[in-house]
C-alpha positions as CSV (number, residue, x, y, z in Angstrom):
1,M,13.2,6.3,20.5
2,I,9.8,6.1,18.8
3,E,7.7,3.5,20.6
4,T,5.7,1.4,18.2
5,A,2.9,-1.2,18.3
6,L,2.5,-3.6,15.3
7,V,-1.0,-5.0,14.4
8,G,-0.6,-8.0,12.1
9,V,2.4,-10.3,12.2
10,G,1.8,-11.9,8.8
11,A,4.2,-11.8,5.8
12,I,4.6,-8.0,5.7
13,G,4.3,-7.6,9.5
14,S,7.2,-10.1,9.9
15,M,9.3,-8.1,7.5
16,V,8.5,-4.9,9.5
17,V,9.8,-6.7,12.7
18,K,13.0,-7.8,10.9
19,A,13.6,-4.3,9.5
20,I,13.0,-2.6,12.9
21,V,15.5,-5.0,14.5
22,E,18.2,-4.7,11.8
23,D,17.8,-1.3,10.3
24,Y,15.9,1.1,12.5
25,P,17.6,1.6,15.9
26,W,15.4,4.7,16.6
27,I,12.2,2.6,16.5
28,D,11.3,0.5,19.6
29,L,8.8,-2.2,19.1
30,V,6.9,-2.4,22.4
31,A,3.8,-4.4,21.4
32,A,2.5,-6.9,18.8
33,I,-1.0,-8.0,18.0
34,D,-2.3,-10.8,15.9
35,T,-5.5,-12.9,16.2
36,A,-4.0,-16.2,14.7
37,P,-4.1,-18.8,17.5
38,D,-0.7,-20.2,16.5
39,K,0.9,-16.8,17.0
40,V,-0.7,-15.5,20.2
41,G,1.4,-16.0,23.3
42,R,4.7,-16.4,21.4
43,D,7.5,-14.0,21.2
44,V,7.2,-11.7,18.1
45,G,10.8,-12.4,17.2
46,E,10.0,-16.1,16.9
47,V,6.8,-15.5,15.0
48,A,8.6,-13.2,12.6
49,G,11.3,-15.9,11.9
50,L,14.2,-14.2,13.6
51,D,16.9,-16.0,15.5
52,Q,16.2,-14.1,18.7
53,D,13.5,-13.3,21.1
54,L,12.6,-9.6,21.4
55,G,10.9,-9.7,24.8
56,V,7.5,-8.8,23.2
57,T,4.7,-11.4,23.4
58,V,2.1,-11.4,20.6
59,E,-1.3,-10.5,22.1
60,S,-4.7,-11.0,20.6
61,R,-6.6,-7.9,21.6
62,L,-5.4,-4.5,20.5
63,E,-7.6,-2.6,22.9
64,E,-6.2,-4.4,25.9
65,V,-2.6,-3.8,24.8
66,L,-3.3,-0.1,24.2
67,D,-4.8,0.2,27.7
68,E,-1.5,-1.0,29.1
69,T,1.0,0.5,26.6
70,L,0.6,3.8,24.9
71,P,2.9,3.8,21.8
72,D,3.7,6.8,19.7
73,V,2.7,5.0,16.6
74,V,0.5,2.0,15.7
75,I,1.5,0.2,12.5
76,V,-1.4,-1.8,10.9
77,T,-0.5,-4.4,8.3
78,T,-3.6,-6.6,8.3
79,S,-5.7,-5.8,5.2
80,S,-6.1,-3.9,2.0
81,R,-9.7,-2.9,2.7
82,L,-10.7,0.1,4.7
83,R,-13.6,-1.7,6.3
84,D,-11.2,-4.3,7.7
85,V,-8.7,-1.9,9.3
86,Y,-11.2,0.8,10.4
87,G,-11.6,-0.6,13.9
88,Q,-7.9,-1.1,14.4
89,V,-7.1,2.4,13.2
90,M,-9.8,3.9,15.3
91,A,-8.6,2.0,18.4
92,G,-5.2,3.6,18.1
93,V,-6.6,7.0,17.4
94,A,-8.9,6.8,20.4
95,V,-6.0,6.5,22.9
96,G,-4.0,9.2,21.2
97,A,-1.6,7.2,19.1
98,N,-0.6,8.1,15.5
99,V,-1.5,5.4,13.0
100,I,0.1,4.3,9.7
101,S,-1.2,1.4,7.7
102,T,-0.4,-0.6,4.6
103,S,-4.1,-0.6,3.7
104,E,-4.3,0.4,0.1
105,E,-7.8,1.9,0.5
106,L,-6.6,4.0,3.4
107,A,-4.2,5.8,1.1
108,Y,-7.2,7.8,-0.2
109,P,-10.2,6.5,1.6
110,W,-12.7,9.3,0.7
111,I,-13.6,7.5,-2.6
112,I,-14.3,4.3,-0.7
113,D,-16.3,5.5,2.3
114,P,-16.6,9.2,2.8
115,A,-18.5,8.9,6.1
116,A,-15.9,6.6,7.7
117,S,-13.2,8.9,6.4
118,R,-14.8,11.9,8.1
119,R,-15.1,10.0,11.3
120,L,-11.4,9.0,11.2
121,D,-10.4,12.5,10.4
122,N,-12.6,14.1,13.1
123,A,-11.4,11.6,15.7
124,A,-7.7,12.1,14.8
125,R,-8.1,15.9,15.0
126,W,-9.8,15.5,18.4
127,T,-7.0,13.5,19.9
128,N,-4.3,15.5,18.1
129,V,-2.8,12.6,16.1
130,S,-2.3,11.7,12.4
131,V,-3.5,8.8,10.3
132,L,-1.8,7.8,7.1
133,G,-2.2,4.9,4.6
134,A,1.1,4.3,2.8
135,G,3.2,1.7,1.1
136,V,5.2,1.2,-2.0
137,N,2.0,1.2,-4.2
138,P,-0.1,3.1,-3.5
139,G,1.9,5.5,-1.4
140,F,5.0,6.0,-3.6
141,L,5.7,4.4,-7.0
142,M,2.4,5.2,-8.8
143,D,1.5,8.5,-7.0
144,A,4.0,10.2,-4.8
145,L,7.0,9.6,-7.1
146,P,5.3,10.8,-10.4
147,T,4.0,13.8,-8.4
148,F,7.5,14.7,-7.3
149,L,8.7,14.2,-10.9
150,T,6.4,17.0,-12.0
151,L,8.2,19.5,-9.8
152,P,10.3,21.0,-12.7
153,C,7.2,21.4,-14.9
154,T,5.5,24.8,-15.2
155,R,2.5,23.0,-16.8
156,V,1.4,19.4,-16.6
157,E,-1.2,18.0,-19.1
158,R,-0.9,14.2,-18.6
159,V,0.7,11.7,-16.2
160,A,1.1,8.1,-17.2
161,V,2.6,5.4,-15.1
162,T,3.3,1.7,-16.0
163,R,4.4,-0.8,-13.4
164,V,5.4,-4.3,-14.5
165,I,6.3,-6.9,-11.8
166,D,7.7,-10.5,-12.0
167,A,5.4,-11.9,-9.4
168,S,7.6,-15.0,-8.9
169,K,9.8,-12.8,-6.8
170,R,6.9,-11.8,-4.5
171,R,5.4,-13.6,-1.5
172,G,2.9,-16.4,-1.8
173,P,-0.3,-14.4,-0.9
174,F,0.5,-11.9,-3.6
175,Q,0.8,-14.6,-6.2
176,K,-2.5,-16.0,-5.0
177,K,-4.4,-12.7,-5.3
178,I,-3.3,-12.1,-8.9
179,G,-4.7,-15.6,-9.9
180,A,-1.4,-17.3,-10.8
181,G,-2.0,-20.9,-11.8
182,M,-5.8,-20.5,-12.4
183,A,-7.6,-21.3,-15.7
184,P,-8.8,-18.2,-17.5
185,E,-12.4,-18.9,-16.7
186,E,-11.7,-19.6,-13.1
187,F,-9.8,-16.3,-12.9
188,R,-12.7,-14.3,-14.3
189,E,-15.1,-15.9,-11.9
190,A,-12.8,-15.3,-8.9
191,I,-12.3,-11.7,-9.8
192,G,-16.1,-11.3,-10.3
193,S,-16.9,-12.9,-6.9
194,G,-14.2,-11.2,-5.0
195,A,-12.4,-14.4,-4.2
196,I,-9.2,-12.8,-5.5
197,S,-8.7,-9.0,-5.6
198,G,-5.9,-8.4,-8.0
199,H,-4.1,-5.1,-7.2
200,V,-5.9,-2.8,-4.9
201,G,-5.1,0.9,-5.0
202,L,-5.0,2.2,-8.6
203,E,-8.0,4.4,-8.0
204,Q,-6.3,5.8,-4.9
205,S,-3.1,6.5,-6.8
206,A,-5.0,8.3,-9.5
207,Y,-6.8,10.6,-7.1
208,L,-3.6,11.3,-5.2
209,I,-1.9,12.5,-8.3
210,A,-4.9,14.7,-9.3
211,E,-5.1,16.2,-5.8
212,S,-1.4,16.9,-5.7
213,L,-1.6,18.7,-9.1
214,G,-4.7,20.7,-8.2
215,W,-6.8,18.9,-10.8
216,R,-10.6,18.4,-10.4
217,P,-11.5,14.8,-11.5
218,V,-14.3,14.6,-14.1
219,K,-14.5,11.0,-15.1
220,L,-12.8,7.7,-13.9
221,S,-12.7,4.8,-16.3
222,V,-11.5,1.5,-14.7
223,A,-11.0,-1.6,-16.8
224,P,-11.6,-4.9,-15.2
225,P,-8.5,-7.0,-14.5
226,E,-7.5,-9.1,-17.5
227,P,-5.5,-12.4,-17.2
228,V,-2.0,-12.7,-18.6
229,L,-1.6,-16.2,-19.9
230,A,1.7,-18.2,-19.6
231,D,3.4,-19.2,-22.9
232,R,5.6,-21.7,-21.0
233,T,5.7,-23.7,-17.8
234,I,6.7,-21.5,-14.9
235,E,7.3,-22.8,-11.3
236,T,7.7,-20.6,-8.2
237,D,8.1,-21.5,-4.6
238,Y,4.3,-21.3,-4.3
239,V,2.6,-22.3,-7.6
240,R,3.1,-24.1,-10.9
241,V,1.8,-22.3,-14.0
242,D,1.4,-24.4,-17.2
243,P,1.1,-22.9,-20.7
244,G,-2.4,-21.4,-21.3
245,K,-3.0,-20.9,-17.5
246,V,-3.0,-17.6,-15.8
247,A,0.4,-16.2,-15.0
248,G,-1.0,-13.0,-13.5
249,L,-3.0,-10.0,-14.5
250,R,-3.1,-6.6,-16.2
251,Q,-5.1,-3.7,-14.8
252,S,-5.5,-0.1,-16.1
253,L,-7.5,3.1,-15.5
254,R,-7.9,6.5,-16.9
255,L,-8.8,9.6,-14.8
256,E,-10.0,12.6,-16.8
257,A,-9.6,15.9,-15.1
258,D,-10.7,19.5,-15.9
259,G,-9.0,21.2,-18.8
260,G,-8.6,18.0,-20.7
261,R,-5.9,16.7,-18.4
262,E,-5.5,13.0,-17.6
263,V,-3.9,10.4,-15.4
264,K,-3.3,7.0,-16.9
265,L,-2.1,4.1,-14.8
266,T,-1.2,0.5,-15.9
267,F,-0.3,-2.3,-13.6
268,E,0.9,-5.7,-14.7
269,A,2.0,-8.5,-12.3
270,Y,2.6,-12.0,-13.5
271,V,5.1,-14.8,-12.9
272,G,7.8,-14.8,-15.5
273,A,7.6,-11.1,-16.5
274,E,10.9,-10.2,-18.2
275,D,10.9,-6.4,-18.6
276,E,10.2,-5.4,-15.0
277,R,10.0,-1.7,-14.7
278,D,8.4,1.4,-13.2
279,E,8.0,3.8,-16.1
280,Y,6.9,7.4,-16.1
281,E,5.6,9.7,-18.9
282,I,4.8,13.3,-18.0
283,D,3.5,15.5,-20.8
284,G,3.9,19.2,-20.0
285,R,6.5,22.0,-20.1
286,P,9.0,20.5,-20.1
287,P,8.0,16.8,-20.8
288,I,9.7,14.2,-18.6
289,R,10.4,10.6,-19.2
290,A,11.9,8.3,-16.6
291,A,12.1,4.5,-15.8
292,I,13.4,2.3,-13.0
293,R,14.7,-1.1,-14.2
294,P,14.1,-3.6,-12.7
295,C,11.1,-2.4,-10.9
296,V,11.2,-1.6,-7.1
297,Q,10.7,-4.9,-5.1
298,G,7.2,-4.4,-3.7
299,D,7.4,-6.2,-0.3
300,W,10.5,-4.6,1.0
301,G,9.6,-1.4,-0.7
302,T,6.4,-1.3,1.3
303,V,8.2,-1.9,4.5
304,G,10.7,0.8,3.7
305,V,8.1,3.4,2.8
306,L,6.1,2.5,5.9
307,L,8.9,2.9,8.4
308,N,10.7,5.8,6.7
309,L,7.5,7.9,6.9
310,V,7.1,7.4,10.7
311,P,9.0,10.6,11.6
312,S,7.0,12.6,9.1
313,L,3.8,11.1,10.5
314,L,4.7,12.4,14.0
315,E,5.4,15.9,12.6
316,A,2.3,16.1,10.4
317,E,-0.9,18.1,11.0
318,P,-3.5,16.2,13.0
319,G,-6.2,14.3,11.0
320,L,-6.5,11.8,8.2
321,I,-3.7,12.7,5.8
322,T,-2.2,11.3,2.6
323,V,1.3,11.0,1.2
324,V,0.8,14.0,-1.0
325,D,0.2,16.1,2.1
326,L,3.9,15.5,2.8
327,L,5.0,16.7,-0.6
328,P,5.1,20.0,-2.5
329,R,1.6,20.4,-4.1
330,R,-0.2,22.9,-6.3
331,P,-3.4,24.7,-5.0
332,L,-6.8,23.6,-6.3
333,L,-8.1,26.5,-8.5
């Protein structure tokens, strides 16, 4: 059994609990941490919406829990931002626990905060554990999977990935962070102020692809998120979107690498999207075209990637690693 502590029993954390109970008999959830007053002191099974108690009480302080219980792995599902999960990750590393997190920025943190990344890497090496940021995106669909699809290629010149999501099938917080229901002006102000984030992780995915292919990034061009406007009334369990209001967003970037090679990523998430897909174009020898229709469901996909990588995390080299460290890769020339 792999003993695991969960930090964050929100929407994704609750799905992690459900998946462990129903699908992962080799994972033993031994501790749960959350700072929300309405969750602390309750059984994690109740908090996660299960029909059973699991005998694990939600605690408020990670450090105190780790002093009493040393798990093999700490799972962190609290925030997209490196600055927000840094202390939680470091607390696990400090006591000799491996850490895996859904934090999108942790998937390739060196472009966010090189100093913090070095500290995490050094601490993990010192305590002989591994730290990994992973989920469905970044962590699989827009980086690890297209990287693996290049395996038959003797030469790769361009990788393009397009992901289109019907956000009405996603959880409420996701619909909120893509601006569903806002007026266009309100959307642009909220993106500009940071009140909503849109999708976090495109930059991380682009750098993961470049690193796995042995490319040296030369220039990164990131377009600001643009609103996708509804042409009809759309109602979800969480929001109503009238015609002319924001249904969601479109984001894109282009990473230019040495030798004229490039990575192009496009992400669209809006309520009512009809042609849901994960689409891949690889120009090289031979060229490759592939698509998944409908697209992979993001919430359960994140939980699956997270838990399925736990055994690989335990066998990985110590330090701050990425998903491409677990895949075949080309050397940097």
